[in-house]
Biopython code that builds the backbone (N, CA, C, O; Angstrom):
import numpy as np
from Bio.PDB.StructureBuilder import StructureBuilder

atoms = [
    (1, "MET", "N", (-190.366, -32.345, -102.472)),
    (1, "MET", "CA", (-191.226, -32.664, -103.596)),
    (1, "MET", "C", (-190.624, -33.872, -104.343)),
    (1, "MET", "O", (-191.334, -34.805, -104.717)),
    (2, "THR", "N", (-189.313, -33.827, -104.544)),
    (2, "THR", "CA", (-188.585, -34.886, -105.396)),
    (2, "THR", "C", (-188.823, -36.274, -104.703)),
    (2, "THR", "O", (-189.117, -37.267, -105.369)),
    (3, "VAL", "N", (-188.691, -36.301, -103.423)),
    (3, "VAL", "CA", (-188.909, -37.534, -102.657)),
    (3, "VAL", "C", (-190.248, -38.085, -102.753)),
    (3, "VAL", "O", (-190.419, -39.300, -102.856)),
    (4, "THR", "N", (-191.307, -37.166, -102.720)),
    (4, "THR", "CA", (-192.683, -37.555, -102.835)),
    (4, "THR", "C", (-192.982, -38.179, -104.180)),
    (4, "THR", "O", (-193.691, -39.179, -104.291)),
    (5, "PHE", "N", (-192.402, -37.540, -105.220)),
    (5, "PHE", "CA", (-192.568, -38.047, -106.571)),
    (5, "PHE", "C", (-191.863, -39.401, -106.775)),
    (5, "PHE", "O", (-192.363, -40.312, -107.435)),
    (6, "THR", "N", (-190.618, -39.473, -106.140)),
    (6, "THR", "CA", (-189.938, -40.802, -106.240)),
    (6, "THR", "C", (-190.741, -41.899, -105.600)),
    (6, "THR", "O", (-190.863, -42.994, -106.149)),
    (7, "LEU", "N", (-191.312, -41.599, -104.393)),
    (7, "LEU", "CA", (-192.073, -42.628, -103.712)),
    (7, "LEU", "C", (-193.358, -43.011, -104.500)),
    (7, "LEU", "O", (-193.732, -44.179, -104.608)),
    (8, "LEU", "N", (-193.996, -41.971, -105.032)),
    (8, "LEU", "CA", (-195.154, -42.201, -105.814)),
    (8, "LEU", "C", (-194.780, -43.051, -107.082)),
    (8, "LEU", "O", (-195.553, -43.950, -107.415)),
    (9, "ALA", "N", (-193.728, -42.835, -107.748)),
    (9, "ALA", "CA", (-193.319, -43.657, -108.882)),
    (9, "ALA", "C", (-193.016, -45.021, -108.514)),
    (9, "ALA", "O", (-193.336, -45.938, -109.271)),
    (10, "LEU", "N", (-192.386, -45.248, -107.343)),
    (10, "LEU", "CA", (-192.106, -46.642, -106.827)),
    (10, "LEU", "C", (-193.471, -47.339, -106.473)),
    (10, "LEU", "O", (-193.631, -48.526, -106.758)),
    (11, "ALA", "N", (-194.413, -46.639, -105.882)),
    (11, "ALA", "CA", (-195.653, -47.253, -105.664)),
    (11, "ALA", "C", (-196.438, -47.553, -106.818)),
    (11, "ALA", "O", (-197.151, -48.556, -106.778)),
    (12, "VAL", "N", (-196.414, -46.828, -107.853)),
    (12, "VAL", "CA", (-197.071, -47.050, -109.152)),
    (12, "VAL", "C", (-196.390, -48.273, -109.860)),
    (12, "VAL", "O", (-197.062, -49.137, -110.423)),
    (13, "GLY", "N", (-195.099, -48.296, -109.805)),
    (13, "GLY", "CA", (-194.363, -49.445, -110.370)),
    (13, "GLY", "C", (-194.617, -50.757, -109.688)),
    (13, "GLY", "O", (-194.730, -51.808, -110.320)),
    (14, "ALA", "N", (-194.706, -50.668, -108.342)),
    (14, "ALA", "CA", (-194.971, -51.879, -107.629)),
    (14, "ALA", "C", (-196.360, -52.384, -107.831)),
    (14, "ALA", "O", (-196.605, -53.590, -107.820)),
    (15, "THR", "N", (-197.309, -51.430, -108.023)),
    (15, "THR", "CA", (-198.707, -51.912, -108.293)),
    (15, "THR", "C", (-198.822, -52.354, -109.604)),
    (15, "THR", "O", (-199.671, -53.226, -109.790)),
    (16, "ALA", "N", (-198.132, -51.942, -110.628)),
    (16, "ALA", "CA", (-198.161, -52.454, -111.955)),
    (16, "ALA", "C", (-197.561, -53.797, -111.974)),
    (16, "ALA", "O", (-198.098, -54.697, -112.619)),
    (17, "GLY", "N", (-196.531, -53.979, -111.337)),
    (17, "GLY", "CA", (-195.815, -55.332, -111.191)),
    (17, "GLY", "C", (-196.745, -56.356, -110.598)),
    (17, "GLY", "O", (-196.880, -57.462, -111.121)),
    (18, "LEU", "N", (-197.393, -55.991, -109.500)),
    (18, "LEU", "CA", (-198.343, -56.878, -108.777)),
    (18, "LEU", "C", (-199.490, -57.178, -109.753)),
    (18, "LEU", "O", (-199.924, -58.326, -109.852)),
    (19, "ALA", "N", (-199.967, -56.202, -110.443)),
    (19, "ALA", "CA", (-201.156, -56.532, -111.341)),
    (19, "ALA", "C", (-200.672, -57.599, -112.478)),
    (19, "ALA", "O", (-201.386, -58.536, -112.834)),
    (20, "VAL", "N", (-199.514, -57.370, -112.946)),
    (20, "VAL", "CA", (-198.864, -58.318, -113.954)),
    (20, "VAL", "C", (-198.913, -59.782, -113.351)),
    (20, "VAL", "O", (-199.354, -60.734, -113.995)),
    (21, "LEU", "N", (-198.445, -59.876, -112.115)),
    (21, "LEU", "CA", (-198.349, -61.187, -111.591)),
    (21, "LEU", "C", (-199.682, -61.788, -111.310)),
    (21, "LEU", "O", (-199.852, -62.989, -111.517)),
    (22, "VAL", "N", (-200.636, -61.035, -110.851)),
    (22, "VAL", "CA", (-201.979, -61.505, -110.595)),
    (22, "VAL", "C", (-202.687, -61.959, -111.890)),
    (22, "VAL", "O", (-203.356, -62.992, -111.892)),
    (23, "VAL", "N", (-202.540, -61.166, -113.026)),
    (23, "VAL", "CA", (-203.073, -61.591, -114.299)),
    (23, "VAL", "C", (-202.454, -62.880, -114.769)),
    (23, "VAL", "O", (-203.136, -63.798, -115.226)),
    (24, "ASP", "N", (-201.160, -62.925, -114.646)),
    (24, "ASP", "CA", (-200.453, -64.114, -115.103)),
    (24, "ASP", "C", (-200.976, -65.327, -114.392)),
    (24, "ASP", "O", (-201.175, -66.361, -115.031)),
    (25, "GLU", "N", (-201.216, -65.254, -113.067)),
    (25, "GLU", "CA", (-201.609, -66.350, -112.261)),
    (25, "GLU", "C", (-202.934, -66.783, -112.691)),
    (25, "GLU", "O", (-203.172, -67.970, -112.911)),
    (26, "LEU", "N", (-203.878, -65.782, -112.828)),
    (26, "LEU", "CA", (-205.258, -66.096, -113.295)),
    (26, "LEU", "C", (-205.220, -66.766, -114.677)),
    (26, "LEU", "O", (-206.007, -67.694, -114.867)),
    (27, "ARG", "N", (-204.411, -66.403, -115.632)),
    (27, "ARG", "CA", (-204.364, -67.041, -116.981)),
    (27, "ARG", "C", (-203.819, -68.452, -116.752)),
    (27, "ARG", "O", (-204.328, -69.384, -117.375)),
    (28, "ARG", "N", (-202.839, -68.659, -115.915)),
    (28, "ARG", "CA", (-202.295, -70.066, -115.674)),
    (28, "ARG", "C", (-203.350, -70.927, -115.084)),
    (28, "ARG", "O", (-203.474, -72.073, -115.513)),
    (29, "GLU", "N", (-204.180, -70.452, -114.070)),
    (29, "GLU", "CA", (-205.219, -71.189, -113.515)),
    (29, "GLU", "C", (-206.254, -71.544, -114.642)),
    (29, "GLU", "O", (-206.663, -72.700, -114.745)),
    (30, "ALA", "N", (-206.655, -70.598, -115.445)),
    (30, "ALA", "CA", (-207.693, -70.846, -116.408)),
    (30, "ALA", "C", (-207.177, -71.795, -117.419)),
    (30, "ALA", "O", (-207.981, -72.552, -117.964)),
    (31, "ARG", "N", (-205.850, -71.837, -117.747)),
    (31, "ARG", "CA", (-205.304, -72.795, -118.772)),
    (31, "ARG", "C", (-205.279, -74.213, -118.218)),
    (31, "ARG", "O", (-205.439, -75.178, -118.966)),
    (32, "ASP", "N", (-205.071, -74.344, -116.865)),
    (32, "ASP", "CA", (-204.962, -75.721, -116.258)),
    (32, "ASP", "C", (-206.248, -76.272, -115.857)),
    (32, "ASP", "O", (-206.361, -77.464, -115.572)),
    (33, "ARG", "N", (-207.228, -75.450, -115.822)),
    (33, "ARG", "CA", (-208.599, -75.923, -115.368)),
    (33, "ARG", "C", (-209.232, -76.786, -116.494)),
    (33, "ARG", "O", (-209.024, -76.479, -117.668)),
    (34, "LEU", "N", (-209.953, -77.790, -116.189)),
    (34, "LEU", "CA", (-210.656, -78.658, -117.100)),
    (34, "LEU", "C", (-211.866, -77.908, -117.738)),
    (34, "LEU", "O", (-212.759, -77.465, -117.014)),
    (35, "PRO", "N", (-211.893, -77.775, -118.994)),
    (35, "PRO", "CA", (-213.033, -76.991, -119.676)),
    (35, "PRO", "C", (-214.302, -77.786, -119.708)),
    (35, "PRO", "O", (-214.327, -79.013, -119.803)),
    (36, "ARG", "N", (-215.321, -77.037, -119.626)),
    (36, "ARG", "CA", (-216.767, -77.647, -119.770)),
    (36, "ARG", "C", (-216.922, -77.973, -121.293)),
    (36, "ARG", "O", (-216.708, -77.093, -122.127)),
    (37, "CYS", "N", (-217.266, -79.145, -121.628)),
    (37, "CYS", "CA", (-217.476, -79.494, -123.052)),
    (37, "CYS", "C", (-218.739, -78.953, -123.684)),
    (37, "CYS", "O", (-219.794, -79.019, -123.052)),
    (38, "THR", "N", (-218.697, -78.428, -124.886)),
    (38, "THR", "CA", (-219.865, -77.758, -125.417)),
    (38, "THR", "C", (-220.812, -78.822, -126.128)),
    (38, "THR", "O", (-221.906, -78.505, -126.593)),
    (39, "THR", "N", (-220.312, -80.068, -126.169)),
    (39, "THR", "CA", (-221.049, -81.173, -126.820)),
    (39, "THR", "C", (-221.993, -81.846, -125.796)),
    (39, "THR", "O", (-223.213, -81.962, -125.908)),
    (40, "CYS", "N", (-221.156, -82.297, -124.707)),
    (40, "CYS", "CA", (-221.888, -83.188, -123.597)),
    (40, "CYS", "C", (-222.143, -82.431, -122.313)),
    (40, "CYS", "O", (-222.951, -82.890, -121.506)),
    (41, "GLY", "N", (-221.528, -81.341, -122.084)),
    (41, "GLY", "CA", (-221.602, -80.583, -120.933)),
    (41, "GLY", "C", (-220.793, -81.067, -119.737)),
    (41, "GLY", "O", (-220.902, -80.484, -118.658)),
    (42, "GLU", "N", (-219.980, -82.121, -119.893)),
    (42, "GLU", "CA", (-219.158, -82.638, -118.872)),
    (42, "GLU", "C", (-217.793, -81.913, -118.774)),
    (42, "GLU", "O", (-217.436, -81.163, -119.683)),
    (43, "LEU", "N", (-217.080, -82.115, -117.753)),
    (43, "LEU", "CA", (-215.678, -81.504, -117.618)),
    (43, "LEU", "C", (-214.826, -82.636, -117.886)),
    (43, "LEU", "O", (-214.850, -83.674, -117.225)),
    (44, "HIS", "N", (-213.925, -82.366, -119.065)),
    (44, "HIS", "CA", (-212.951, -83.290, -119.407)),
    (44, "HIS", "C", (-211.897, -82.590, -120.294)),
    (44, "HIS", "O", (-212.157, -81.487, -120.774)),
    (45, "PRO", "N", (-210.721, -83.197, -120.525)),
    (45, "PRO", "CA", (-209.707, -82.594, -121.192)),
    (45, "PRO", "C", (-210.066, -82.126, -122.645)),
    (45, "PRO", "O", (-210.966, -82.710, -123.248)),
    (46, "ARG", "N", (-209.444, -81.179, -123.169)),
    (46, "ARG", "CA", (-209.729, -80.665, -124.568)),
    (46, "ARG", "C", (-209.467, -81.783, -125.560)),
    (46, "ARG", "O", (-208.589, -82.611, -125.317)),
    (47, "HIS", "N", (-210.184, -81.839, -126.652)),
    (47, "HIS", "CA", (-210.128, -82.762, -127.694)),
    (47, "HIS", "C", (-210.328, -84.259, -127.293)),
    (47, "HIS", "O", (-209.773, -85.187, -127.883)),
    (48, "ALA", "N", (-211.169, -84.402, -126.242)),
    (48, "ALA", "CA", (-211.536, -85.670, -125.762)),
    (48, "ALA", "C", (-212.492, -86.440, -126.752)),
    (48, "ALA", "O", (-213.434, -85.841, -127.270)),
    (49, "ALA", "N", (-212.266, -87.667, -126.992)),
    (49, "ALA", "CA", (-213.125, -88.444, -127.880)),
    (49, "ALA", "C", (-214.360, -88.627, -127.313)),
    (49, "ALA", "O", (-214.393, -88.973, -126.132)),
    (50, "HIS", "N", (-215.525, -88.443, -128.000)),
    (50, "HIS", "CA", (-216.875, -88.619, -127.486)),
    (50, "HIS", "C", (-217.364, -90.008, -127.985)),
    (50, "HIS", "O", (-217.029, -90.390, -129.106)),
    (51, "ARG", "N", (-218.110, -90.734, -127.218)),
    (51, "ARG", "CA", (-218.541, -92.098, -127.633)),
    (51, "ARG", "C", (-219.964, -92.115, -128.028)),
    (51, "ARG", "O", (-220.489, -93.164, -128.400)),
]
sb = StructureBuilder()
sb.init_structure("model")
sb.init_model(0)
sb.init_chain("A")
sb.init_seg("    ")
for serial, (resi, resn, name, xyz) in enumerate(atoms, 1):
    if name == "N":
        sb.init_residue(resn, " ", resi, " ")
    sb.init_atom(name, np.array(xyz, "f"), 0.0, 1.0, " ", f" {name:<3s}", serial, name[0])
structure = sb.get_structure()
């Protein structure tokens, strides 16, 4: 039983670690993506000057 619980704990730990990596990657992609402007609707960097 101890071996089974140890393997289960390792699997849960590996799953949690993988979830953290996936969430971090998704946040990084969202931060690097050009946002859609709420004023003109175009895609451009934040705080862009509008003419």
